[in-house]
C-alpha positions in Angstrom: 62.2 -27.1 -5.1 65.0 -25.3 -3.2 64.2 -23.3 -0.1 64.1 -19.6 -1.1 65.4 -16.8 1.1 62.5 -14.5 0.4 63.9 -11.6 2.5 67.0 -11.5 0.3 65.1 -11.7 -2.9 62.7 -8.9 -1.8 65.8 -6.8 -1.0 67.4 -7.5 -4.4 64.1 -6.7 -6.2 63.7 -3.4 -4.4 67.2 -2.2 -3.8 68.0 1.3 -4.9 71.2 3.2 -4.6 71.0 6.5 -2.8 72.6 9.4 -4.7 75.9 10.4 -3.1 74.8 14.1 -3.1 72.0 13.1 -0.8 74.2 11.3 1.8 75.0 13.0 5.1 76.2 12.2 8.6 76.1 10.0 10.4 78.2 7.4 8.5 79.1 4.0 9.8 81.9 4.0 12.2 84.7 1.4 12.0 82.7 -1.2 14.0 79.6 -0.8 11.8 81.7 -0.8 8.6 83.5 -4.1 9.3 80.5 -6.4 8.7 79.9 -4.5 5.5 83.5 -5.0 4.3 83.3 -8.7 5.4 80.2 -9.2 3.2 81.8 -7.4 0.3 84.9 -9.6 0.5 82.7 -12.8 0.0 82.6 -12.3 -3.7 83.4 -14.6 -6.6 87.2 -14.8 -6.9 88.5 -17.4 -9.3 91.7 -18.8 -8.0 91.4 -17.1 -4.6 93.7 -14.3 -5.7 91.9 -11.5 -3.8 92.6 -9.1 -6.7 91.2 -6.2 -4.8 91.6 -4.3 -1.5 89.8 -1.5 0.4 90.9 2.0 1.3 88.4 3.6 3.8 88.3 7.4 3.3 87.1 9.3 6.3 86.2 13.0 6.2 89.8 14.5 6.4 90.9 12.2 3.6 87.9 13.1 1.5 88.7 16.8 1.9 92.3 16.1 0.9 91.1 14.2 -2.2 88.7 17.1 -3.1 91.6 19.5 -3.0 93.8 17.1 -5.1 91.0 16.8 -7.7 91.1 20.6 -8.2 94.9 20.6 -8.6 95.0 17.5 -10.9 92.1 18.7 -12.9 93.7 22.0 -13.6 97.0 20.4 -14.5 95.4 17.9 -16.9 93.2 20.5 -18.7 89.8 19.4 -17.3 86.9 21.8 -17.6 85.8 23.8 -14.6 82.5 21.9 -14.7 84.3 18.5 -14.7 86.6 19.6 -11.8 83.7 20.9 -9.7 81.6 17.8 -10.2 84.4 15.4 -9.2 85.4 17.6 -6.3 81.9 17.8 -5.0 81.7 14.0 -4.9 84.3 13.9 -2.2 83.2 17.1 -0.4 79.6 15.8 0.0 80.5 12.3 1.2 80.5 11.5 4.9 82.5 8.3 4.2 83.8 6.5 1.2 85.4 3.1 0.5 87.7 3.0 -2.5 87.7 -0.5 -3.9 91.1 -1.0 -5.4 91.6 -3.6 -8.2 94.9 -5.3 -7.7 96.1 -7.2 -10.8 98.1 -10.2 -9.7 100.2 -12.4 -12.0 98.6 -15.7 -12.7 99.0 -18.2 -15.5 95.5 -19.5 -14.8 93.4 -16.4 -14.1 93.2 -13.9 -16.9 93.3 -10.2 -16.0 89.8 -9.6 -17.1 88.5 -12.1 -14.5 90.4 -10.2 -11.8 88.7 -7.0 -13.1 85.3 -8.7 -12.9 86.0 -9.8 -9.4 86.8 -6.2 -8.3 83.5 -5.0 -9.9 81.7 -7.7 -8.0 83.2 -6.5 -4.8 81.9 -3.0 -5.6 78.4 -4.3 -6.0 78.6 -6.5 -2.9 79.8 -3.6 -0.9 77.1 -1.3 -2.2 74.4 -4.0 -1.4 75.8 -4.8 2.0 75.7 -1.1 3.0 72.2 -0.7 1.7 71.1 -3.9 3.4 72.6 -2.6 6.7 70.3 0.4 6.5 72.8 3.0 5.2 72.5 5.0 2.0 75.1 4.2 -0.5 76.2 5.0 -4.0 78.9 3.5 -6.4 80.6 6.3 -8.3 83.7 6.5 -10.5 84.4 9.6 -12.7 87.6 10.8 -14.2 89.7 10.8 -10.9 89.2 7.1 -10.6 90.6 6.5 -14.1 93.5 9.0 -13.7 96.5 6.8 -12.8 98.6 9.8 -11.6 95.8 11.1 -9.4 95.3 7.6 -7.9 98.9 7.0 -7.3 99.5 10.4 -5.7 96.4 10.6 -3.5 95.8 6.9 -2.6 99.4 5.5 -2.9 98.4 3.0 -5.5 101.1 0.8 -7.1 101.5 0.3 -10.9 99.3 -2.9 -10.8 96.5 -1.2 -9.0 93.5 1.0 -10.1 90.3 2.3 -8.6 87.4 0.0 -9.4 84.9 2.3 -7.7 84.3 4.8 -4.9 81.4 3.5 -2.7 80.0 6.5 -0.8 78.2 5.6 2.4 76.1 7.6 4.9 72.6 8.5 5.9 70.2 9.2 3.1 68.6 12.6 3.5 65.9 11.6 1.0 64.7 8.4 -0.8 64.9 8.9 -4.6 61.9 7.8 -6.7 62.1 4.4 -8.5 63.8 4.6 -11.9 63.0 2.7 -15.0 64.4 -0.9 -15.0 65.4 -3.1 -18.0 62.8 -4.8 -20.0 63.8 -8.5 -19.4 62.0 -9.7 -22.6 64.2 -7.4 -24.7 67.5 -8.5 -23.1 66.9 -12.2 -22.5 67.5 -15.0 -25.0 66.4 -18.5 -24.1 68.2 -21.3 -25.8 66.7 -24.8 -25.5 69.1 -26.6 -27.9 
């Protein structure tokens, strides 16, 4: 039998995102964030393309994004409720890491695998932040899918898009456990 890392398995079995609206200061400083980013970058990456990068959004940048959400939302006909919800995501956050998917030309690696790798980075970043003792939440929302918003506010190129916004800070409360999937209903065993 292989040697199990029981501490990691215990963490994975009990991990729970902390809702972004419950995050507050302090947030990790640059020195504390680097090991978290390092862990996130150790993700599956077929072909070693590194089809992702990080943009760390500190409080002034988050406030700027909140204002841009209001303007972009009005220009694109979003409801006041949609605008307010997206705006609050940035206003409430003490720190956020935008994981940027970077599609790279490759004859060997399909675009979908690059997308999966960027998603894996989001989960690795979330888990690394939680394992480091911080509260963290992976959010998206319409601003992350609006190319014009992302290009204008984050300076993204045409081959880039937001895979997720990972909000990190100190959790002001621990949320209750939520229902988890019934493994028997989602697992198929094939023996031939």
